[in-house]
N, C-alpha and C positions, 0 to 999 in steps of 0.2 A: 566330523569331515565338512569341508566348505561347499557352498552351493556355487552354481554358475555365476549367479548374481555377486557373490562375495569374491569370486575370483576376477570378475570384470571391474568391480570396484577398487580391488587391491592393485590392479594394473593400470586402470585408467581413471577411476573416480576420485572424488574429493575426500573420501573417507579411509584412504588406504591405511592410515596409522591405526585405525580401530580393528583392522582384520588381522587375525592371527593365522597366517598361512606359511607353511614350511615350504616355500618355493622361491625361487630367485625373481625379483621383481625389478624390471628396468625401470630407471629414473624417467618420468614423463615431465616436461616443462609445465608450469602452471596454466599457461595460455591454452594448453591442450588437454587439460584436465577435464574429466566428464565427457571426453570424445571417445567414442567406440568406434575403431576402423571397421572397413567392410570385411576384413579377413580376421578371424579370431581363431588363435591357435592356444589350446589348453591342454596339451598332450601331457597325460601322466601328472595331473595336478591333484589328484584324490578327490575330484568333484563327485558329489553323490545325489545331488538334487538339482532342480532348476532354480529354485529361490522364489522370491516375491514375483508374482506374475505381472502386477502394475509396473514394477520397476524394470522387470525384463522386457516388457512391451515398450517403455519409454525409451530404453537405452539401446534397444536392438533392431530398430525399425530399418536401419540401412545395411545390416550384416548380410554378406552375400555367400561367404564361405566360412565353415565352421569345422574345427578339428577337435574333437573331444576323445580321442583314441585314448586307451589305457587309463580310464577313469573308474570310478566306482558306481556308475549308474546301473541300477538293477530294475527300476520300476518304469514302465511304459508311459504312465501318466507324466512323470517327468520329462521323458524324451519328447512326447507329443506337445507337451507345454512349451518346450524350447523351440520346436519347429513351428508351432502356430504363432509365436510371438517374433518371428524372424521372417516376414512376409516377402522378402526379397532373396532369401535363402534358396541357392541353386546347387549348393555342394555341402555334403554333410558326411564326416567320417566319424563313425560310432565304434570302430573296431576295438575288441578286447574289452568291451563292457559285458558284464554277465546279464544278457537280455534273453535268458532262456525261459522267463516267466510267460505265461500265455497273454497274448494281446486280445483283450476282451473287446466284444461288440461295442460296449459302452465307451471304450476308448476311442474308436475310430467313427462313431456314429455321425459326428458333426466335424470331423476332421478331412479336410482336403489340402493339398499342398502342391498346387499347380506349378509353382516356380522350381520346385526341387527336381534337378535332373541327373545328379549324381549322388549315389548313396552307398556308403562303404559300411559293411557289417561283417567284416572278417573276424573269426575268432569270438563272436558273440553267443554262439550255439542257439541262435534264434530258430524256433521249431518251424515246421511248414504251415501250420494253422496262421502264425503270425506273419509268415512271409506273405501268404495269400492276402490277408487282410491289409497289410501294409502296401503292398502293390496296388491293390484297388483304390488306395487313397493317394496315389501318386500318378496322376493320369499322363503327366509329361516326362516320366522317368526314362532316361536314355542309357543310363549305366549303372550296373548293380554288381556289387562285390560280396560274394557269399563264400569265400575260401575259408579253409580251416575250421569248418564247422561240423566235422565229423558225419557228413551225410553219406548214408549208403544206399538211399533210394531217393525218388523225387515225388512229391505229392502236391500237385496243382490243382487237383479236383477237390470240390467240396465232398464231405464224408458221405453224403447220401448219393454221390455220384451223378447228380443231375446238372452240375455246373463246372465247367472248366474255366479257371482263371486264365484269360488271354489278355496280353499287353501288346498292343499293336506298335507302340512306340520304342520298345526296347531295342537297343542297338548292340551293346556290349556287356556280355555277362563274364565274370571272372569267378571260376569254379575250382580254383587250384587247390590241392593237397586235402580233398575230401577222400572218403572211403568207398566211394561209388565205382564198381567194377564191371557193370553190365551196360552195353550200349542202349538196350531197351529202355534203361532209366534216363539215359541221356536224351533220348528222342522225346521224352515228356517235357524237356525244357523246350525244344523246338516247337512243339504243339503251342505252348504257352506264349512263346516269343517268336511269333513267325517272321518278323522282320529283322531278326539278329543278323548283325554283320560280322560281329567277332565273338568267339567262344574260346576260352582259356581253361583247359582241363590238365593242366601240367600236374604231374606228381600224384595224379589219380591211378589207382590200380586197375585200370581198364584192360582187359585182355583181348578183347576182339571188337571190331565194329559190326559184327554180324548180329542183327537183332534176335536171329533165331538161336543164338547159343544159349546153352543152359543158364537159367537164371532164377534167383530166389525173390521172394515177396517178404521181406522182413516185417514183422509185427511193427505196427506205428506206436510210438511212445510218447511221453510227456502228455500235452493236452489232449491227445487222441486215444489215450490208453483206456479212457472210460467209454468211449463211443464204439459203436458197432462200425467197422470199416466195410466198404464196398469194393468189389474188385474192379481195378481200372480197366476200361475198355482198351484193348490192344490190337483190335482187328485191323486198324490202318497202320499200324506201325510195320510196315512191310519191308523197308529198305533203310539203310543206313543215313541216306540223305533225304528221305521223304519230306521231313519237317524242316529242313535247313536249305530252302530254295535260295535265300538271299545271303547265305554265309560266305563271307569273303576272306576271313582270316581264321585259322584254327590252330591252336597250340596243343600238342600232344606230347610234349617233352616228359621224359622220364615216366612214361606209362609202361604197361607190360605187353605191349604189342609184339607178337613175336612171329608173324607169318607175313610173307608177300602178298597174299590174298587180301590183307587188309589194307596195303598200299593201293591195290586196285580198286578197293572200295571207295578210298578217299579220292580217286580219280573221277568217281562218278558224281561228286558234289557239283551241281551245275553253275554255281557262281564263284567257287573257291579259287582265290589267286594266291594267297600267301599262307604258308605252311611251315609249322616248326615240329620236328620230329627228332630232337636230340635224345640220346640216352635210352633207346629202346632195346630190348633183349634181342630184337632182330639183328641189331648191329654189333652185338657184344660176342665175345668168345673167339675161338679159331675161326678164320674166315678165308675163302678164297679170293676175296675182293680187296684192293686197295681201298683207301679213303676215296681217291679220285674216281675209281671204277664204281664204288657204291653210290657216289653221288650221280654218275651218269645214268646207273640202272634206275635211280630214283626219278631223275629228270624224264627219261624215256617213258616210264610208266605214268607219269603225271603231265599229261599234255596241256593242262590249263593253267598250271601253277606258275606265277611270274617270280616269285621270290621263295627261296628254300633255306630255311634254318637262319634266317636273318641277313643272308648275304645280298649282293647286288642282284639287279634284275637279270634273269636268264636271257642271254642274247639269241638270236636266230642261229647263229653259228654254233653257239654251246649246245643248243637243242638238237641240231642236225648232227653234230659229233656224237651226242649221247645216244641218239636213235640208230645210228649206224653202228655203233658199239653194242648196243642192245641186240641188233640183228646178228651180228657176228658171234656174240656171246651165245646165243640159243641155237644157231644154225647148226651146229655139231651135236646138240643134244637131241634125245629121243623126242618124237612128236608129242608124246604123252606129258612131257616135262615143259613144254612150251606154253607160256601163258598166251591169253587171247590177244594181248597187246602186240605180240610177235607178228601175228597175221595182219593186223591194222598197219604196222609199220612196213611190213613187206609190200603192201599194196602201195605205199607212199614211196618208198626207196627202191623197190625191186630187190631181186636177189643179189646179193653182193659177193664179191670174191673174198676168200680168206686173206688176211694181211699176210704179206711175205715175212717170214721169220728171218731177219738178218742178224747174224752173229757179228757183233762188233768187238769182241774181245781180241785183244792183240795176239799175233803169233807168239808161241811159247819161246821158240828158238829161231834166231836170224844169224845169217853169215855176214860178219863185218870185217873190213880191212883195217888192220892196226899198223901204224906207222910210228917208228921211234928213231929219229935220225935218218941214217941210210938203211936201216933195217925195215922190212915190211913182212906182215903175215896175216892170213885170212884165218879166221876162227869163227866157229858157231858158239853163240853165247845165249844164256837164259835172260830174257828180258825181264824177268821178275826178281832178278838179284839187284842189289843196291851198288852205287857207285863205289862204295868203300870195298864191297865184296869183289867187284871186278878188278879194282886196283891190287887187292891181293893176289889174284890170278895172274895179273900182268908183271908183277915184281920180277920173276926169274927171267921173262923175255926181255924187259926193259933195263934190267940191272939197276933200277932206281927204287929205294925204299918208299913205301906207301907214304910216310909223312911228307916226303919231297915230291911226290909224284903229282902231275897235273894232267888232266884229260881234257880234250877238246873234241866235241861231236861236229861231224861235218855231213849235213844232209845233201846228198849227191844232186837232188833236184832243186835246192834251193841254195847252194853254195855260192852261186854267182851274185845272188841278192844279199845274203846275210852273213856269209862267212862261217868260220868256226865258232861254236858255242861252248864256252867253258862248263864243264860239269862240276860245279862247285860244292853241291850239296852231298855229303857222304851217304846220307840215309835216303836219298831219293831213288826210286826204282827206275830201271833203264826204261821201261816201256813208256814213261810219261814223257820221254824225249821223242816218242813216235819213231823209234829206230826201225828201219827196215833193211832187208837184205841187200848189200851193195853199198851201204853207207860206209863212212870212215870215221875212225876215232884216232887222233893224234895224241901221242904220248910225249909229255915234256917233263923237265925238271924245274924245281923252284930254284931261283937264283940265291 
């Protein structure tokens, strides 16, 4: 399998004809040969090593972004060699390379990557020992992707328990589709990344945001299996938001949250403004709420949220409508069923009168005056019948067969403005004409 250098030379160098790669190569004009662009993409090229370090150093001085996803890299010395010889690199995607081997101290002892700000390690199965060591070598890292790594717990403390890895510069963490289920494990991420602005936990089987909910402490595996583990101090993990003081964006789509109490916990995050919570069991199955009512209940419970589920910014008018609907929803319920938010909103808006239940369904039966030539008759008719059915009932009165009959509706209040309206459509129900008692229907014959 090829090295990264072989891939670069096949795509950009002068020795392309000597490289045997089963990959599509774009033609590069001779004047551009040996030029390596600032953005390198070698996705799914079968690359398994770095290649010659001197050549790598000479060719990759100006590389700023590197995509090596879905290759065959397995050794950390190759990965670190690539990063070291790209001094301007600020973005690296290493997803779906098998990097589950331990990152040893010798690998990172002399390694510092101050320019690297975005690192993607999805589906690499990197263990927590390696995560800790790697983060320590990336002082300016702002965005980290650790999705699809099958993490059921978080271990950001060294094994002896005397050192917690803390990275003050981390802003965005993608942790989608891991097996983590307890919020007390998620809080450990907040402890290590206190400046976190965005946290994406979509598709994780998280059941509650209550740190006190029952949780387990899985055995450590991989590099840590031969070491004696120490129990993580959790005395300060007292609230769902304690370690997320700066969090502004939270994605909990397709988690297993099923209680409104957890929505109230989300409301306590002090800086949170943007929330995504699609696909929760809380919103599935038979419900007394329409989609609009459910959104109103969410908005009313989340006073600081500016955008919900990717929609536009919640306006002041929408929020007030939602809060008033929330009060009316709970005012008829027993006091024991009312959440704390109900009292808060009652203090803001005061006690509201129930909405008047206005029945807008049309009357079932109305009295209409029928006129056919010189004859006239008043009848009670069912407004839910169709025009065709009415014609059938008028056949004996008018002496006109249904196929030749024409009907014209006259609204008594509007006849001076509009005149008669022909009832052309046989399957149209009469109530759609807004017929009321006292109106007139004229019967005529087609020529």
